[in-house]
C-alpha positions in Angstrom: -47.9 -10.9 144.0 -44.1 -10.9 144.9 -41.8 -8.2 143.7 -38.3 -8.9 142.3 -35.7 -6.2 142.2 -38.4 -3.5 141.9 -39.3 -4.8 138.4 -42.5 -6.3 137.3 -42.2 -9.8 135.9 -43.1 -10.2 132.2 -46.7 -11.0 131.4 -47.0 -14.6 130.2 -50.1 -15.7 128.3 -51.8 -18.7 129.6 -50.5 -21.9 128.2 -53.5 -23.5 126.9 -51.8 -26.1 124.8 -49.1 -28.4 125.5 -45.6 -28.3 123.9 -42.8 -25.7 123.7 -43.7 -22.2 123.5 -43.4 -20.5 120.2 -40.7 -17.8 119.7 -41.9 -14.2 119.6 -42.8 -13.2 115.9 -40.5 -10.7 114.3 -42.0 -7.4 113.5 -43.1 -7.0 109.9 -41.3 -4.6 107.8 -43.5 -2.2 105.9 -43.4 -3.0 102.1 -42.1 -0.4 99.8 -44.7 1.4 97.8 -45.0 0.1 94.2 -44.0 2.8 91.6 -46.1 2.8 88.6 -43.9 2.0 85.4 -44.2 4.4 82.8 -44.9 3.2 79.3 -41.7 3.1 76.9 -41.4 6.0 74.5 -41.6 5.0 70.9 -38.9 6.3 68.4 -40.1 8.9 66.0 -41.8 7.5 63.0 -39.1 8.6 60.6 -36.4 6.8 62.5 -38.5 3.8 62.7 -39.0 3.8 59.0 -35.3 4.2 58.2 -34.3 1.6 60.7 -36.9 -0.8 59.1 -35.6 0.1 55.7 -32.0 -0.7 56.8 -32.9 -3.9 58.2 -34.8 -4.9 55.0 -32.0 -3.9 52.9 -29.5 -5.7 55.0 -31.6 -8.8 54.9 -31.7 -8.5 51.0 -27.9 -7.8 50.8 -27.1 -10.7 53.1 -29.4 -13.0 51.3 -27.8 -12.0 47.9 -24.3 -11.7 49.4 -24.0 -15.2 50.8 -25.6 -16.6 47.7 -23.1 -14.7 45.5 -20.3 -15.8 47.8 -21.5 -19.4 47.5 -21.7 -19.1 43.8 -18.3 -17.5 43.6 -16.8 -20.3 45.8 -18.3 -22.8 43.5 -17.1 -21.0 40.3 -13.6 -20.6 41.9 -13.6 -24.2 42.9 -14.5 -25.3 39.4 -12.1 -23.0 37.8 -9.4 -24.4 40.2 -10.3 -27.9 39.1 -10.2 -26.9 35.6 -6.7 -25.3 35.8 -5.6 -28.2 37.9 -6.4 -30.6 35.1 -4.7 -28.3 32.5 -1.4 -27.7 34.3 1.5 -29.6 32.6 4.1 -31.6 34.4 6.5 -29.5 36.4 9.7 -30.4 34.5 8.2 -29.0 31.3 8.0 -25.5 32.8 11.4 -25.3 34.2 13.1 -23.9 31.1 10.5 -22.7 28.5 12.8 -20.3 26.6 12.1 -20.1 22.9 15.6 -18.7 22.2 18.9 -20.3 23.3 22.0 -18.6 24.7 25.6 -18.1 23.4 28.3 -18.3 25.9 31.8 -17.1 24.6 35.0 -18.3 25.9 38.5 -16.5 25.6 41.6 -18.0 24.1 42.3 -19.4 27.6 38.8 -21.1 27.8 37.4 -18.5 30.4 34.0 -17.1 30.0 33.9 -13.5 29.0 30.5 -12.7 27.4 27.0 -14.1 27.1 24.3 -13.4 24.5 20.7 -14.4 24.3 19.0 -15.7 27.3 21.3 -17.8 29.4 19.9 -20.7 31.4 22.4 -22.0 33.9 20.7 -25.4 34.6 17.8 -26.5 36.8 18.1 -25.6 40.5 15.5 -26.6 43.1 14.3 -25.3 46.3 16.1 -28.3 48.0 19.4 -27.6 46.3 19.5 -23.9 46.4 21.6 -22.1 49.0 19.5 -21.7 52.1 20.4 -18.0 52.3 19.2 -17.5 48.8 15.9 -19.2 49.5 15.4 -17.2 52.7 16.3 -13.9 50.9 13.6 -14.6 48.3 10.9 -15.4 50.8 11.8 -12.5 53.0 11.8 -10.0 50.1 8.9 -11.3 48.0 6.4 -13.2 50.2 7.1 -13.6 53.8 3.8 -15.6 54.4 4.7 -17.9 51.4 4.6 -21.0 53.4 1.4 -20.0 55.3 -1.1 -19.0 52.5 -3.0 -21.0 49.9 -1.7 -19.1 46.9 -3.0 -15.5 47.5 -2.6 -13.2 50.4 -5.8 -11.0 51.0 -3.8 -9.0 53.6 -1.0 -8.4 51.0 -3.5 -7.3 48.3 -5.3 -4.9 50.6 -1.9 -3.3 51.8 -0.9 -3.0 48.1 -4.2 -1.3 47.1 -3.9 1.1 50.1 -0.3 2.0 49.2 -1.2 2.5 45.5 -4.2 4.8 46.4 -2.0 6.8 48.9 0.5 7.4 46.2 -2.2 8.5 43.7 -2.2 5.6 41.5 -5.0 3.2 40.5 -5.6 0.3 43.0 -3.9 -2.2 40.7 -1.1 0.1 39.6 2.4 -0.2 41.1 2.4 -2.5 44.0 0.3 -5.6 43.4 0.6 -7.5 46.6 1.3 -10.6 44.6 2.5 -13.8 46.2 5.3 -15.8 44.9 2.6 -18.2 43.6 0.9 -15.4 41.6 4.2 -14.3 40.2 5.0 -17.7 39.0 1.5 -17.7 37.4 2.5 -14.6 35.6 5.9 -16.2 34.7 4.1 -19.0 32.9 1.5 -16.6 31.6 -1.4 -18.3 33.3 -0.7 -21.5 31.2 -0.8 -19.8 27.8 2.2 -21.1 25.8 4.1 -18.7 23.4 3.0 -18.9 19.9 5.4 -17.3 17.4 2.4 -16.9 14.9 0.3 -14.9 17.4 3.1 -12.6 18.7 5.5 -10.4 17.0 8.3 -11.5 19.3 8.7 -13.2 22.7 9.2 -9.8 24.3 5.8 -8.8 23.3 4.4 -12.0 24.6 6.1 -11.6 28.0 5.0 -8.0 28.2 1.5 -8.9 27.9 1.9 -11.6 30.5 3.2 -9.0 33.0 0.3 -6.6 32.4 -2.1 -6.1 35.4 -5.8 -6.0 34.9 -8.8 -6.9 36.9 -9.7 -9.8 34.9 -6.2 -11.1 35.0 -6.1 -10.7 38.7 -9.4 -12.5 39.1 -8.1 -15.3 36.9 -4.8 -15.5 38.9 -6.8 -16.7 42.1 -8.0 -20.0 40.8 -4.9 -20.6 38.8 -2.8 -20.0 42.0 -5.0 -22.3 44.0 -4.6 -24.9 41.3 -0.8 -24.6 41.3 -0.6 -24.9 45.1 -2.8 -28.0 44.9 -0.8 -29.7 42.1 2.8 -28.6 42.7 3.1 -27.7 46.3 5.2 -24.9 47.8 8.7 -26.1 47.1 7.9 -27.0 43.5 6.4 -23.6 43.0 9.5 -22.0 44.5 11.6 -24.2 42.1 9.7 -22.7 39.1 10.5 -19.2 40.5 14.1 -19.9 40.9 14.4 -21.1 37.2 12.0 -18.8 35.4 12.6 -15.3 36.9 14.5 -12.9 34.8 17.4 -11.3 36.7 19.0 -8.9 34.2 21.9 -9.1 31.7 20.2 -11.8 29.8 20.1 -14.2 32.8 17.0 -16.4 33.1 17.0 -18.1 36.6 19.0 -17.7 39.6 21.6 -20.3 38.6 22.4 -18.3 35.4 22.4 -15.0 37.3 24.8 -16.4 40.0 27.0 -17.7 37.4 27.1 -14.5 35.4 27.5 -12.1 38.3 29.6 -14.1 40.7 31.1 -17.0 38.8 29.6 -19.6 41.1 26.6 -21.7 41.4 23.4 -20.5 43.2 24.0 -23.5 45.5 27.1 -21.8 47.0 26.2 -18.2 47.4 26.4 -16.6 50.9 24.1 -14.0 52.6 25.6 -10.9 50.8 25.3 -12.6 47.4 22.0 -14.0 48.0 20.6 -10.6 48.9 22.0 -9.0 45.8 20.4 -11.7 43.7 17.0 -11.4 45.4 17.2 -7.7 45.2 17.2 -8.0 41.4 13.6 -9.3 41.4 12.2 -5.8 42.0 13.9 -4.2 38.8 16.4 -6.6 37.0 17.7 -4.0 34.6 18.0 -1.2 37.1 19.6 -3.2 39.9 21.9 -5.4 37.8 25.3 -5.2 39.4 27.0 -5.0 35.9 25.0 -1.8 35.3 25.7 -0.1 38.6 27.4 -2.1 41.4 26.9 0.5 44.1 23.1 0.6 43.4 22.9 -3.2 43.5 24.8 -3.2 46.8 22.4 -0.6 48.3 19.4 -2.7 47.2 21.1 -5.7 48.8 21.4 -3.9 52.0 17.6 -3.5 52.0 17.1 -7.2 51.5 19.6 -8.0 54.3 17.5 -5.8 56.6 14.4 -7.8 55.7 16.2 -11.1 56.4 17.4 -9.9 59.8 13.9 -8.6 60.8 12.5 -12.0 59.9 15.1 -13.9 61.9 16.8 -15.4 58.8 20.1 -13.9 59.8 21.7 -13.5 63.3 23.0 -10.1 64.4 26.5 -11.3 63.6 25.7 -12.6 60.1 23.8 -9.3 59.3 26.6 -7.1 60.4 29.2 -9.2 58.5 27.1 -9.2 55.3 26.7 -5.4 55.4 30.4 -4.9 56.0 31.4 -7.3 53.1 28.9 -6.6 50.3 28.9 -8.9 47.3 31.2 -8.1 44.4 31.3 -9.2 40.8 33.5 -11.9 39.5 36.5 -10.9 37.4 34.8 -11.8 34.2 31.6 -9.9 35.1 33.5 -7.0 36.4 35.6 -6.7 33.4 32.7 -7.0 31.0 35.4 -7.4 28.4 34.9 -7.7 24.6 31.4 -6.4 24.3 32.2 -5.1 20.8 34.3 -8.2 20.1 31.4 -10.5 21.1 29.0 -8.5 18.9 31.4 -9.0 16.0 31.6 -12.8 16.6 27.8 -13.0 16.8 27.5 -11.3 13.5 30.3 -13.4 11.9 28.7 -16.7 12.6 25.5 -18.1 11.1 22.4 -16.5 12.5 20.7 -19.8 13.3 23.5 -20.7 15.7 24.1 -17.2 17.0 21.4 -14.5 17.0 18.5 -16.9 16.3 19.7 -20.0 18.0 17.2 -22.1 19.9 20.0 -24.1 21.5 22.6 -23.2 24.1 25.8 -22.6 22.1 29.4 -22.4 23.3 31.8 -20.3 21.1 35.6 -20.5 21.7 37.3 -17.3 20.4 40.6 -15.7 19.9 40.1 -12.9 22.5 42.8 -12.3 25.0 41.2 -10.6 28.0 44.4 -9.2 29.4 45.1 -7.5 26.1 41.5 -6.3 25.8 41.7 -4.8 29.3 44.9 -3.0 28.5 43.5 -1.6 25.3 40.5 -0.2 27.1 42.6 1.3 29.8 45.0 2.9 27.3 42.2 4.5 25.5 40.6 5.9 28.7 44.0 7.1 29.9 44.6 9.3 26.8 41.0 10.7 26.7 41.3 11.5 30.4 44.7 13.3 30.3 45.1 14.5 26.7 41.7 15.2 25.3 39.9 18.4 25.9 37.0 17.9 28.3 33.6 17.7 26.6 35.1 16.4 23.4 32.7 14.3 21.3 35.5 12.6 19.4 35.4 8.8 19.3 38.2 6.3 18.8 38.5 2.5 18.0 41.2 0.0 18.5 41.9 -3.5 17.0 44.7 -5.8 18.2 45.4 -8.9 16.2 48.2 -11.5 15.6 50.0 -11.7 12.3 47.6 -14.4 11.1 44.6 -12.3 11.5 43.5 -13.8 15.0 41.8 -10.7 16.7 42.9 -10.4 20.4 41.1 -7.3 21.4 38.5 -4.9 19.9 37.4 -1.5 21.3 34.6 0.0 19.2 34.3 3.3 21.0 35.1 5.3 24.0 32.4 3.5 26.1 33.9 0.0 26.1 31.4 -1.7 28.5 28.4 -1.9 26.0 26.5 -4.5 24.1 24.8 -3.9 20.7 26.3 -0.5 20.2 27.7 0.9 16.9 31.1 -0.7 16.4 33.5 1.9 14.9 36.2 -0.8 14.4 34.0 -2.9 12.1 31.1 -0.8 11.0 32.5 2.6 10.3 33.9 2.9 6.8 36.2 6.0 6.7 38.8 7.4 4.4 42.2 5.9 5.2 44.4 8.9 4.5 48.1 8.1 4.3 47.7 4.7 6.0 47.0 3.5 2.5 50.4 4.6 1.2 52.2 1.4 2.4 50.3 -0.5 -0.4 51.7 1.8 -3.1 55.3 1.0 -1.8 54.3 -2.7 -1.6 53.4 -2.8 -5.2 56.6 -1.0 -6.2 58.8 -3.3 -4.0 57.2 -6.3 -5.4 58.0 -5.1 -9.0 61.6 -4.9 -8.1 62.1 -1.5 -6.7 64.0 -1.2 -3.4 63.8 0.9 -0.4 66.9 2.7 -1.8 65.3 3.7 -5.0 65.1 7.4 -5.4 62.0 9.5 -6.1 61.6 13.2 -6.6 59.7 15.3 -4.3 58.7 18.3 -6.4 55.5 19.7 -7.7 53.4 17.4 -9.9 50.2 18.0 -11.7 48.2 15.1 -13.3 45.2 15.3 -15.7 42.3 13.4 -14.4 39.7 12.5 -16.9 36.4 14.1 -16.0 37.9 16.3 -13.3 40.8 18.2 -15.1 44.1 18.9 -13.6 44.9 17.7 -10.2 47.9 18.9 -8.1 48.6 17.0 -4.9 50.2 19.0 -2.0 52.4 17.9 0.9 51.7 18.6 4.5 54.8 21.0 4.6 55.0 23.5 1.7 58.6 23.1 0.9 59.9 20.3 -1.5 63.0 18.2 -0.9 64.0 17.0 -4.3 65.4 13.5 -4.7 64.9 11.1 -1.8 64.8 7.4 -1.1 61.5 5.6 -1.1 62.3 5.0 2.6 62.5 8.7 3.3 59.3 9.5 1.1 57.3 7.0 3.2 58.8 8.0 6.6 57.9 11.6 6.0 54.6 10.7 4.3 55.4 12.8 1.1 52.4 13.0 -1.1 54.1 14.1 -4.4 56.6 11.3 -4.3 54.0 8.8 -3.5 51.9 10.0 -6.4 54.9 9.8 -8.7 55.6 6.2 -7.6 52.0 5.2 -8.1 52.3 6.6 -11.7 55.4 4.4 -12.1 53.9 1.1 -11.0 50.4 1.8 -12.2 47.2 2.5 -10.3 45.8 -1.0 -11.2 48.7 -2.7 -9.6 48.3 -0.5 -6.4 44.6 -1.2 -6.4 45.2 -5.0 -6.8 47.7 -5.1 -3.9 45.2 -3.3 -1.6 42.4 -5.5 -2.5 44.5 -8.7 -2.2 45.5 -7.6 1.3 42.0 -7.5 2.3 40.5 -4.0 1.7 37.1 -5.0 0.7 35.3 -1.7 0.3 35.1 -0.3 -3.2 38.3 1.5 -4.0 38.6 4.8 -5.7 39.5 4.8 -9.5 41.4 8.1 -9.7 45.0 8.8 -8.7 43.9 10.3 -5.3 43.4 6.7 -4.2 47.1 6.6 -3.3 46.6 9.4 -0.6 43.7 7.5 1.0 40.6 8.7 -0.7 39.0 5.3 -0.5 37.1 4.1 2.6 37.9 1.1 4.8 37.1 -0.2 8.2 39.7 -0.3 11.0 39.4 -4.1 11.1 40.3 -4.4 7.4 43.1 -2.0 7.5 44.6 -3.6 10.5 44.3 -7.0 8.8 46.0 -5.6 5.8 49.0 -4.5 7.8 49.1 -8.0 9.4 49.9 -9.2 5.9 53.0 -7.1 5.8 54.1 -8.4 9.3 53.6 -12.1 8.3 55.8 -11.7 5.3 53.4 -10.7 2.5 50.4 -13.1 2.7 46.8 -11.9 3.0 44.8 -12.6 6.1 41.1 -12.8 6.8 40.6 -11.4 10.4 38.8 -13.9 12.7 37.6 -14.2 16.1 35.8 -17.6 16.2 37.8 -20.7 16.7 35.1 -23.3 17.5 31.2 -23.5 17.9 29.4 -26.3 19.5 26.1 -27.0 21.3 26.5 -27.0 25.1 26.9 -30.5 26.4 28.2 -31.9 22.9 31.8 -32.7 22.3 31.4 -32.4 18.5 32.2 -29.0 17.0 29.7 -27.7 14.5 32.1 -24.9 13.1 35.7 -24.5 13.2 38.1 -21.6 12.6 36.8 -19.1 10.0 39.7 -17.0 8.8 43.4 -16.8 8.9 46.3 -16.5 6.4 45.5 -16.7 2.8 47.4 -16.4 -0.5 50.6 -14.5 -0.9 50.2 -10.9 -2.2 53.8 -9.6 -2.4 57.1 -11.4 -2.1 58.6 -12.0 1.3 61.6 -9.8 0.3 59.3 -7.0 -0.6 57.4 -7.3 2.8 60.6 -7.4 4.7 61.9 -4.2 3.0 58.6 -2.5 3.6 58.7 -3.4 7.3 62.1 -1.6 7.6 60.6 1.4 5.8 57.8 1.6 8.2 60.2 1.5 11.2 61.6 4.7 10.0 58.1 6.3 10.2 58.3 5.7 13.9 62.1 6.3 14.4 62.4 9.5 12.5 59.2 10.3 10.5 55.6 11.2 11.2 55.0 8.6 13.8 57.8 9.4 16.3 55.2 9.6 19.3 54.6 5.9 18.8 58.1 4.9 19.5 58.4 2.0 22.2 61.6 2.0 24.1 63.4 -1.5 23.8 61.0 -2.8 21.1 61.3 -2.5 17.4 58.0 -1.2 15.9 56.7 -0.2 12.4 53.7 1.7 11.4 52.2 4.5 9.4 50.2 7.6 10.3 47.2 8.7 8.4 45.2 12.1 8.3 42.4 12.8 5.9 41.4 15.9 4.3 40.1 18.5 6.7 41.3 16.4 9.6 38.0 14.3 9.7 39.9 11.1 10.3 43.2 10.4 12.1 44.8 6.9 12.0 47.9 5.1 13.3 48.4 1.5 12.4 51.5 -0.4 13.3 53.1 -3.6 14.6 55.8 -5.1 16.7 57.0 -8.7 16.2 54.1 -9.9 18.3 51.0 -8.0 17.5 49.4 -5.6 15.0 47.5 -2.7 16.4 45.2 -0.3 14.5 43.8 3.0 15.9 41.3 5.3 14.4 40.0 8.5 15.7 37.3 10.8 14.5 33.7 12.2 15.0 30.7 10.1 14.3 29.0 13.0 12.5 32.1 13.4 10.3 33.0 16.7 11.5 36.7 17.8 11.5 38.9 17.1 14.6 40.6 20.0 16.2 44.2 19.9 15.8 44.5 16.1 15.6 46.7 14.2 13.1 47.6 10.6 12.9 51.0 11.3 14.3 49.3 13.0 17.3 46.6 11.5 19.5 46.2 8.2 17.5 50.0 7.6 17.8 49.8 8.2 21.5 46.9 5.9 21.9 48.9 3.2 19.9 51.9 3.9 22.1 49.9 3.4 25.2 48.2 0.1 24.0 51.6 -1.4 22.8 53.5 -0.4 25.9 51.0 -2.1 28.2 50.9 -5.2 26.0 54.7 -5.4 25.6 55.3 -5.0 29.3 55.0 -8.8 29.7 56.8 -9.8 26.5 60.6 -10.0 25.8 61.8 -7.7 23.0 61.8 -9.5 19.7 63.4 -8.0 16.6 61.2 -7.4 13.5 61.8 -9.6 10.5 63.1 -7.0 8.0 65.8 -6.2 5.4 68.0 -3.1 5.9 69.2 -0.6 3.4 72.9 -1.9 3.6 71.7 -5.3 2.5 70.6 -3.9 -0.9 72.3 -2.3 -4.0 72.9 1.5 -4.2 70.1 3.9 -4.9 68.2 4.3 -8.1 66.1 7.0 -9.5 62.4 6.7 -10.4 62.0 9.6 -12.8 58.9 11.4 -13.7 58.4 14.9 -14.9 55.4 16.9 -16.0 55.1 17.9 -19.7 53.6 21.2 -20.5 50.1 21.0 -22.0 49.2 17.9 -19.9 49.4 14.3 -20.6 51.4 11.5 -19.1 55.2 11.7 -18.5 56.8 9.6 -21.3 59.6 8.6 -18.9 57.3 7.4 -16.2 58.5 4.3 -14.7 61.9 4.3 -15.9 65.1 3.8 -13.8 67.6 6.7 -14.0 71.0 6.8 -12.3 71.2 9.0 -9.3 73.7 11.8 -9.8 77.1 11.0 -8.5 76.3 7.3 -8.3 77.4 4.6 -10.8 74.3 2.8 -12.1 74.2 -0.8 -11.2 74.2 -2.9 -14.4 72.6 -6.0 -12.9 69.5 -4.3 -11.4 66.4 -5.5 -13.4 64.1 -2.9 -14.8 60.9 -2.8 -12.8 58.5 -2.3 -15.6 59.8 -4.7 -18.1 62.4 -7.1 -19.2 64.9 -4.6 -20.4 68.3 -4.1 -18.7 69.2 -0.8 -17.1 71.7 -0.1 -20.0 68.9 -0.6 -22.6 66.7 1.7 -20.5 69.4 4.4 -20.4 70.0 4.1 -24.1 66.3 4.5 -24.9 65.9 7.4 -22.7 69.0 9.3 -24.1 67.7 8.4 -27.6 64.3 9.9 -26.8 65.8 13.1 -25.3 68.1 13.6 -28.2 
C-alpha cells in the first residue's frame, strides 16, 4: 500500500453496482421531544351561566330589535307616504296669515309705522340675497343640504346640552333642522281653525310646543316635505313664514321694516342681523335694542366665517360696519299717533283686517321727531330725577290735521296708554278762552271793562261759592284782555254770569269739547274734563277764524295693490261757532298771555304766538295750549295716579315744553303774523258791571254795560244782552238805582 503525504487514503466501499456514487447522507437531527398538551381550563360555572344568559338575552334583543326597527321603518314609510299625499301645493303655504297688516304713510308718502302682521311679498331661495341664505344655513342647520330632513347628530348633541344644563332632554335646544322648523311653522299640516282656538296666538303657541309625540310625528312629516318639495322649496317656506319681530312675518317684511330694502339686496352685516333674529325675535329685534341685535349678528358672522361663507376680508368688514336701522325704523315715529289712527278707522279695516291695508295719514315725521326731542330735553334738564310725572303733546294744523302726537314720556311704544287721546283731565284755566269767546261773539270787545273784586255766588245744592285768584290782591276795573292775560278768576266768573253759563257751555261744545261739561259756575274755571286732543282742536277753531274742527289723522285707506280708495279724510273744519271778528279779537287777547301774562315762558323770538296757561286745583294738572300762524300745539303735564305735581303750573314746565316744541318747528318756517284785531281798531272801553247783593241772589245789574269812569260812553255800541241802546240801558239802570 502506497503512502501519500503521510495520510491514509479514505476508505471507499466496493462499488458493486454501476452508476455514479451517491452523496454521503446528512446526519439526522434529533427530533424535539413532544410535550404533552394540558387540557384547557374551563371557566367557573357562574361565569359560564352569566355568559350564556347574556348571549341568550342578546339573541332575544337582537331578534326583537331588528323586527321592531323593521316595523318602525315600515310605519315611518307609511306615515311619510300619508303625509306626502296630504301636503298641499307649496304656494298655498307661503302666506297663511289669518290677519292682514296695516302700513301707514306720512303726509309725504313715507312709511312710518306698521300694525298687524306684515308680509312683504314672496321671496324664494333663488331670489334671496346669497349672504342671507348662507347666514340662515350657517346659523340654523349647517348640514341642511346633506340630510334627509332630520339630523340624528344634531338631536343627540341637543339632548346632551340640555341634560348638561339641568333641563329635560327635549327642553331648550331641540336640534331641529330647518325642515323640522318649517314643519312646526305650518303646524304639521294642521290649519288654523278660529272655532277651535281662542286666537291665532294660542294656535301658534301650541304648534311651537315640544313633546315626545310631536317630535316623533315630525320625523315622517319632515321626510314627506323633503320628498315632495325639495330643499330649496323648504327654504323658501322658511324665508316667508318665519316670525322676525316687530310684527314682521318673513324675511322680506323684516328687511323692509328694519333696513328699508328688499331681502334680495341685503349684505353680510344685514343678513347676519336678520338671521340672528331666528333665535329670539322679540329679544334681538333691532328696534328694541340695536346694540344687542348687533352683538347677536357678530356671532352669526363668526359662524359664516367658520363655514367658509365669508372670506377673511368680508368678515372683518362686516364686523367693522354693523347693520343699522333705516331712518323710518330708527325713528319709530308716531307710535301713539298710529294707535290713534287704528282706533279711529273701522275695525274690519284696521285691528281686525284680513287684508293688507295702506293708510295715508297727516303725520309729519319731522315735527313728530322735534316734539319728542323737545319733551325729552325738558325732562332731562328741568325735571327732578326720579320724577314720575308724565306729559303729552299734540301738534295740529288749523283745520284739525294732526301733525304730531306724543302720548307720554316714552315715545317709542306701541299699544301704550295714550295721554293725549285717552286721559280726560280737568282743563283749568285753558277753558277760559271759551268764556271770552262767548262774550266777544255777543258784542263785547277786548276793550270792555270787568271788575276784579271779590264775588260770591249762590249755587243751588252747594250753597255759597267764592272763587279766588292765584294772587290774593284784587285789581279793580280791567279790560277783558288784561283779565285773560293775567287769568283772573273773579273777572272771568263775572263775565260768565253776564253772558250766561248756557252760552259758555254751548260755545265749548261747538268747538269740540265732547266730554260731559259741568253744570255749575265752576265750569268757567276748568272744572270739566277733556282730552288734550279735544282741547287742542278747540284752540284750532280760534286760529282758523271761529269754525269748529274735528281732529283727524287719516287721509286715505286702500287695500294694498288697489288704486281705489275705500275711505277718505275723516274730519276737518266744520260749522262756524263764533264770528271771525270775535275770533280775531280773542287771538290778540291770547297773544298778551304770552307777551305780558301768565305764559311769558312760551314767548318765541321773532314769531307771534297766542296761548293760554292752565292749572287745576291742588296742582294735579298743568296745561299750555297755544298757536302760531302755522300750527296749534297743546301740552299737558300731570301724574297718572292724579297726585299733585310739585311746584308745577301751566306757566312753568308746560309753557317751557311748548316753547321748545314750537321753537324747533318754527326754525324752518318764515315768521308769519297772526290774523288778529288789535285794541286800537276798536271803540273805547266799556264796563261789564256786576255786584253782589247782600243776602244772596243774582245781581240785578248783571250783563249791563256801564260807562268807564272818565270815559264818554259810546252811543253806537250795541247792548250785548239785548236790542236796547246804551242810552236806554243807562236810563234803566239809573231808574232802578233811584
